[in-house]
C-alpha positions in Angstrom: 248.8 63.0 -19.6 247.7 59.7 -18.1 244.1 60.7 -18.6 244.8 61.6 -22.3 246.4 58.2 -22.9 243.5 56.5 -21.1 241.1 58.2 -23.5 243.1 57.1 -26.5 243.1 53.5 -25.2 239.3 53.7 -24.9 238.9 55.0 -28.4 241.1 52.2 -29.8 239.1 49.6 -27.9 235.8 51.1 -29.3 237.3 51.0 -32.8 238.3 47.4 -32.5 234.9 46.4 -31.1 233.1 48.2 -33.9 235.3 46.6 -36.6 234.8 43.1 -35.0 231.0 43.7 -35.0 231.0 44.7 -38.7 233.1 41.7 -39.6 230.9 39.4 -37.5 227.8 40.4 -39.5 229.5 40.4 -42.9 230.0 37.4 -45.1 233.0 39.0 -46.9 235.5 39.3 -44.1 238.0 37.1 -45.9 238.8 38.5 -49.3 242.1 36.9 -49.9 241.9 34.1 -52.6 243.3 31.6 -50.2 240.5 32.3 -47.7 237.6 33.0 -50.0 235.1 30.8 -48.2 232.0 32.8 -47.1 231.8 33.3 -43.3 228.6 32.6 -41.4 227.9 33.7 -37.8 225.4 31.2 -36.7 224.9 27.4 -37.1 221.2 28.1 -37.6 221.9 29.7 -41.0 219.1 29.6 -43.6 219.1 27.9 -46.9 220.0 31.0 -48.9 223.2 31.6 -46.8 224.3 28.0 -47.0 223.6 27.9 -50.7 225.9 30.9 -51.1 228.6 29.1 -49.2 228.4 26.1 -51.6 228.2 28.4 -54.6 231.4 30.1 -53.6 233.2 26.8 -53.0 231.9 25.3 -56.3 232.8 28.4 -58.3 236.4 28.3 -57.2 236.6 24.6 -57.6 235.2 24.7 -61.1 237.7 27.4 -62.1 240.5 24.8 -61.3 239.4 22.7 -64.4 240.5 25.7 -66.5 243.5 27.2 -64.6 244.8 23.7 -63.5 245.8 25.5 -60.2 244.6 23.6 -57.2 246.4 25.7 -54.6 243.2 26.9 -52.9 241.4 23.5 -52.8 242.7 22.3 -49.4 241.3 25.4 -47.8 237.7 24.1 -48.3 238.2 20.9 -46.3 238.8 19.9 -42.7 241.8 17.8 -43.3 242.4 17.3 -39.5 240.3 14.1 -39.7 240.0 11.2 -42.1 236.6 12.1 -43.7 237.7 15.6 -44.6 241.0 14.3 -46.0 239.2 11.6 -48.0 236.9 14.2 -49.5 239.8 16.4 -50.5 241.7 13.4 -51.9 238.7 12.5 -54.1 238.5 16.0 -55.6 242.2 16.1 -56.3 241.8 12.8 -58.2 238.9 14.1 -60.2 240.7 17.3 -61.2 243.9 15.4 -62.1 241.9 12.8 -64.1 240.0 15.4 -66.0 243.2 17.2 -66.8 244.8 14.0 -68.1 241.7 12.9 -70.0 241.4 16.2 -71.9 245.1 16.4 -72.6 245.2 12.9 -74.0 242.4 13.8 -76.4 243.7 17.2 -77.4 240.9 19.1 -75.7 240.8 22.2 -73.4 238.0 23.0 -71.0 236.8 26.5 -71.8 234.2 27.0 -69.0 232.9 24.8 -66.1 229.9 25.7 -63.9 228.3 23.9 -61.0 225.0 24.8 -59.5 224.0 23.4 -56.0 220.4 22.8 -55.1 219.9 22.1 -51.4 217.1 19.6 -50.7 217.5 19.3 -47.0 219.4 20.9 -44.0 219.7 19.3 -40.6 221.8 20.3 -37.5 224.5 17.9 -36.3 226.7 18.0 -33.3 229.5 19.5 -35.4 227.6 21.7 -37.8 225.1 21.1 -40.6 224.2 18.0 -42.7 223.1 18.9 -46.3 221.4 16.8 -49.0 222.4 18.5 -52.2 221.9 18.0 -55.9 224.7 19.4 -58.0 224.5 20.1 -61.7 227.6 20.6 -63.8 227.9 22.3 -67.1 231.2 21.6 -69.0 232.3 23.5 -72.1 235.3 22.3 -74.1 237.0 22.8 -77.5 239.8 21.0 -79.4 243.2 22.7 -79.1 244.3 22.6 -82.7 241.2 23.8 -84.4 241.7 26.9 -86.4 238.1 28.0 -85.5 237.3 26.2 -82.3 233.8 25.0 -81.7 232.4 25.0 -78.1 231.0 21.6 -77.1 228.8 21.2 -74.0 227.9 18.4 -71.7 226.3 18.0 -68.3 226.4 15.9 -65.2 224.1 15.6 -62.1 225.4 14.4 -58.8 223.7 13.9 -55.4 225.7 14.7 -52.3 225.5 14.2 -48.6 227.7 17.0 -47.1 228.6 17.9 -43.6 229.8 21.5 -43.0 231.4 22.8 -39.8 232.5 26.3 -38.8 236.2 26.9 -38.3 237.4 30.4 -37.7 234.1 31.9 -38.5 233.9 30.2 -41.9 232.2 27.1 -43.2 234.4 24.2 -44.4 233.6 20.7 -45.6 233.9 18.1 -42.8 232.8 15.3 -45.2 231.3 15.0 -48.7 229.8 11.7 -49.8 228.4 11.1 -53.3 228.3 8.5 -56.1 230.7 9.8 -58.8 230.2 8.9 -62.4 234.0 9.1 -62.9 234.8 6.7 -60.0 236.1 3.8 -62.2 238.8 6.0 -63.8 239.9 7.4 -60.4 241.1 4.1 -59.1 244.5 4.6 -60.7 245.0 8.1 -59.2 246.4 9.3 -55.9 244.8 12.1 -53.9 248.3 13.2 -52.7 249.0 16.8 -53.8 252.5 16.7 -55.3 252.2 19.8 -57.4 249.6 22.6 -57.0 249.8 23.2 -60.8 248.5 20.3 -62.9 250.5 19.6 -66.0 249.2 21.1 -69.2 251.8 19.9 -71.6 251.3 16.1 -71.5 251.4 14.6 -75.0 248.2 13.1 -76.2 248.2 9.3 -75.8 245.3 9.0 -78.3 245.8 10.8 -81.6 242.2 11.4 -82.4 241.4 12.6 -85.9 238.6 14.9 -86.8 236.0 12.3 -87.7 232.8 13.6 -89.3 229.8 11.3 -88.8 229.4 8.6 -91.4 225.7 8.0 -92.1 224.6 4.6 -90.7 222.5 2.0 -92.3 219.6 2.9 -89.9 216.8 5.0 -91.3 214.2 6.8 -89.3 211.1 4.7 -88.8 207.7 6.0 -87.7 205.4 3.1 -88.5 205.7 0.5 -85.7 209.5 0.3 -85.8 212.3 2.2 -84.0 212.3 6.0 -84.2 215.9 7.0 -83.2 215.2 10.7 -83.3 212.3 10.4 -80.8 214.5 8.1 -78.7 217.1 10.9 -78.4 214.4 13.5 -77.6 213.1 11.3 -74.8 216.6 10.7 -73.5 217.3 14.4 -73.4 213.9 15.3 -71.8 214.4 12.8 -68.9 218.2 12.9 -68.6 218.0 14.3 -65.0 220.0 17.5 -65.7 217.4 20.3 -65.5 219.4 23.1 -67.3 219.8 20.7 -70.3 216.4 19.0 -70.3 214.2 21.9 -69.3 212.3 19.3 -67.3 212.1 20.1 -63.5 210.6 16.7 -62.7 213.8 15.0 -63.9 212.5 11.5 -64.5 209.4 10.1 -66.1 207.1 9.3 -63.2 205.4 6.5 -65.2 208.3 4.3 -64.3 209.9 3.0 -61.2 213.1 4.9 -60.2 215.8 2.2 -59.4 218.4 4.6 -58.1 219.7 3.3 -54.8 218.2 -0.2 -55.4 220.4 -1.6 -58.2 220.7 1.4 -60.6 218.5 3.1 -63.1 220.7 3.1 -66.2 219.2 0.1 -68.1 215.6 1.1 -67.1 216.3 4.6 -68.6 217.7 3.3 -71.8 214.8 0.8 -72.2 212.4 3.7 -71.7 214.2 5.8 -74.3 214.0 3.2 -77.0 210.7 1.6 -76.0 208.3 4.3 -74.6 205.7 5.6 -77.1 207.0 9.1 -76.4 210.5 7.7 -77.2 211.7 5.3 -79.8 208.6 3.2 -79.8 210.5 -0.2 -80.2 207.7 -2.8 -79.8 207.5 -4.8 -76.5 207.4 -8.6 -76.5 207.1 -11.4 -73.9 210.6 -10.9 -72.6 211.3 -7.2 -72.8 208.3 -5.2 -71.6 206.9 -2.8 -69.0 203.4 -3.0 -67.4 202.2 0.4 -66.3 200.4 0.9 -63.0 197.3 3.2 -62.6 199.4 5.6 -60.5 203.1 6.4 -61.0 205.5 3.5 -61.3 205.5 0.3 -63.4 206.4 -3.4 -63.4 209.3 -4.1 -65.7 210.6 -7.4 -66.9 214.2 -8.4 -66.0 215.4 -7.8 -69.6 214.0 -4.2 -69.2 216.0 -3.3 -66.1 219.0 -5.6 -65.8 222.0 -4.7 -67.9 223.2 -8.2 -68.6 219.7 -9.5 -69.4 219.1 -6.5 -71.6 222.3 -6.9 -73.6 221.5 -10.6 -74.2 218.0 -9.8 -75.2 219.0 -7.2 -77.8 221.4 -9.6 -79.5 219.4 -12.8 -79.4 216.1 -11.1 -80.4 217.7 -9.6 -83.4 216.7 -6.1 -82.3 220.3 -5.2 -81.7 223.6 -5.9 -83.5 227.1 -5.6 -82.1 229.1 -3.3 -84.4 232.2 -3.1 -82.2 233.7 -4.7 -79.1 236.9 -4.1 -77.1 238.9 -1.6 -75.1 238.8 2.2 -75.8 242.1 2.0 -77.7 240.9 -0.9 -79.8 237.6 0.9 -80.7 239.3 4.1 -81.8 241.9 2.3 -83.9 241.5 2.6 -87.7 239.7 -0.2 -89.5 238.7 -0.5 -93.2 236.2 2.2 -94.1 236.4 3.8 -90.6 239.5 5.9 -90.0 238.4 6.7 -86.5 237.7 3.1 -85.6 234.5 1.2 -84.8 233.0 4.1 -82.8 232.5 5.8 -86.1 229.8 3.2 -86.9 227.6 4.5 -84.1 224.5 6.6 -84.8 222.2 8.5 -82.6 219.8 6.1 -80.8 222.4 3.4 -80.8 223.6 2.0 -77.4 226.9 1.4 -75.6 227.2 -1.4 -73.1 230.0 -1.1 -70.5 231.7 -4.2 -69.0 234.1 -4.5 -66.1 236.0 -7.6 -67.0 233.2 -10.1 -68.0 230.6 -8.4 -65.9 228.1 -6.2 -67.8 227.8 -3.1 -65.6 226.2 -0.2 -67.4 224.2 1.0 -70.4 224.1 4.4 -72.3 222.3 5.7 -75.3 224.1 7.7 -78.0 222.4 11.2 -78.2 224.8 13.1 -80.4 228.4 13.8 -81.6 230.8 16.7 -80.8 232.5 18.9 -83.3 235.1 16.1 -84.0 232.5 13.3 -84.3 233.2 12.0 -80.8 230.1 10.0 -79.7 228.2 11.6 -76.8 225.9 9.6 -74.4 223.0 10.1 -71.9 222.7 7.8 -68.8 221.0 7.5 -65.5 222.0 6.2 -62.0 224.4 9.1 -62.3 222.7 11.6 -64.6 224.7 12.4 -67.8 223.7 14.7 -70.6 225.6 14.3 -73.9 228.9 13.3 -72.1 231.8 12.0 -74.2 231.2 8.2 -74.3 234.3 7.0 -72.4 234.7 9.8 -69.8 234.9 8.3 -66.4 235.9 4.8 -67.5 239.5 3.6 -66.9 241.6 1.9 -69.5 242.2 -1.2 -67.5 239.8 -4.2 -67.5 237.1 -2.1 -69.2 235.4 -3.3 -72.4 232.7 -1.6 -74.5 230.0 -3.2 -76.7 228.8 -0.9 -79.4 225.2 -1.9 -80.3 223.1 -0.8 -83.2 219.4 -0.8 -82.5 217.4 -2.1 -85.5 
């Protein structure tokens, strides 16, 4: 009898060891939604394995824009230390802000995708350090439309991420990146008070369906400004590959000022001034001198937001058609039921100011199904993003500039 029991114990032990070995080699040991992070056995994992880890995290996180359920979000972060907690807090703020922003404008996100592209992997004492480009694709529609139209915009972000292994699964120890929605997040808390974000918040802004009103600007191809080519250029070099079809991202003829002051004004100047773009003539103040190899020497008015804004107005190449807060610019005025933003046309510009400081430039590249202006920018790459998304309501002013 004792020998028989002993044999049973041996068989049970062998079964457990076999099951452990299978689980050890598999990346699907955790199938519960609350533990859906891929598991990796070795810190020396290759790029394909780590890409899969990020894809799984990003896929679940993107679904939260739709479901408004953030229950699973904390499982992806090491909240036992401040960097992990700060990274989680930031994502909670983003999801909450996006939820509020879309509710206030009567929109619903239909589909959100995010694709990671790992540029570099290095080992750390704790795990792995990753340099990652992330490319978002957002689809939204207006809630009350009888036949909803799907609108699409894109965003490109650059991350520095540290992953560690806890319980045979990778989680985020820290995630650092420049976020294009940062200004709007200042008024939000990362504290999770409710795992289900509110979906029934009344819109603060009663936006009408505002079809585009044709502007005074006509297409010019003979030495003046070609707004259609300006938009084509802005799309080609927007920095979001799925939207541009351009794997090189930026035009190598120009200096890239990301990390050394920002590339937003440089990009807008290129869009309206490059021969491939709008072809707006250079002069002694606003110009770019091209080098034999890649890169260029640009004038201050070409690359500095404040200098560029002053140049456009004082040179007569630009005209301010609206100025003020978001609420002011969408308020009805004579001839424009949707406010001054309805004066904008493709190829026009929007200048963003924090208080009295000119901070950012964008080029209008289209309009959504309700006539909402969409913009492209650099520094943080945006493709046809709603013009105010990411900018808070406090202390922010917008200048709407028609390019002549």
